[in-house]
C-alpha positions, -999 to 999 in steps of 0.1 A, spaced: -197 -781 -248 -193 -744 -240 -193 -719 -269 -159 -703 -276 -173 -669 -285 -189 -639 -269 -224 -627 -280 -242 -594 -279 -277 -597 -264 -290 -588 -299 -276 -622 -311 -245 -610 -329 -216 -634 -324 -182 -620 -315 -156 -646 -324 -127 -622 -330 -119 -587 -317 -118 -574 -353 -156 -578 -355 -161 -549 -331 -159 -513 -341 -140 -487 -321 -152 -451 -323 -134 -421 -309 -162 -394 -313 -142 -364 -302 -104 -361 -300 -105 -343 -267 -125 -372 -251 -108 -398 -231 -131 -427 -242 -131 -450 -272 -165 -466 -276 -168 -503 -284 -197 -509 -308 -216 -541 -316 -209 -555 -351 -246 -556 -359 -258 -522 -372 -294 -529 -361 -284 -537 -325 -306 -521 -299 -276 -516 -275 -253 -501 -301 -224 -499 -276 -211 -529 -257 -186 -509 -237 -158 -484 -238 -121 -480 -233 -112 -453 -208 -79 -435 -214 -57 -413 -192 -38 -384 -207 -6 -368 -194 10 -343 -216 16 -360 -250 12 -394 -234 -19 -416 -235 -23 -446 -213 -49 -472 -207 -70 -466 -176 -94 -495 -181 -118 -514 -204 -154 -514 -193 -181 -536 -208 -217 -526 -201 -237 -548 -177 -261 -559 -203 -232 -573 -225 -212 -588 -196 -241 -603 -177 -255 -618 -209 -222 -636 -216 -217 -647 -180 -251 -662 -179 -245 -680 -212 -210 -692 -206 -207 -694 -168 -188 -670 -146 -153 -685 -151 -154 -690 -189 -173 -657 -195 -148 -636 -175 -119 -653 -193 -133 -645 -227 -141 -609 -217 -106 -604 -203 -91 -619 -235 -113 -596 -256 -102 -565 -237 -65 -574 -241 -69 -581 -278 -86 -548 -283 -58 -529 -265 -30 -547 -283 -43 -550 -318 -70 -524 -324 -61 -492 -306 -38 -470 -326 -17 -456 -299 2 -433 -323 -30 -416 -333 -42 -412 -297 -8 -399 -284 2 -376 -311 2 -339 -303 -30 -323 -317 -27 -295 -342 -54 -268 -342 -65 -280 -376 -73 -314 -361 -99 -300 -338 
């Protein structure tokens, strides 16, 4: 029986996209960092979401998981199941976790 969850190499189980933390360190950056749910993780980041800006519009460019995270899960789950879960996680992060209104709103000088 194959597990139905992803796992960070540190051992933290990721059953639901809500367990991951998203960090947008600087408002002028085009990346949201995806952090491991375990605060003591030696990787800290498991990937990032790359955004593309055009005027006041923000669009998804791609979701990238770091090789340590993706290869760990592909080795554990097999290529087909691992890729399926990684794609599902990327879609859920984009639909349910990213606040598109906050990313796309015009920035006021006091926000910087």
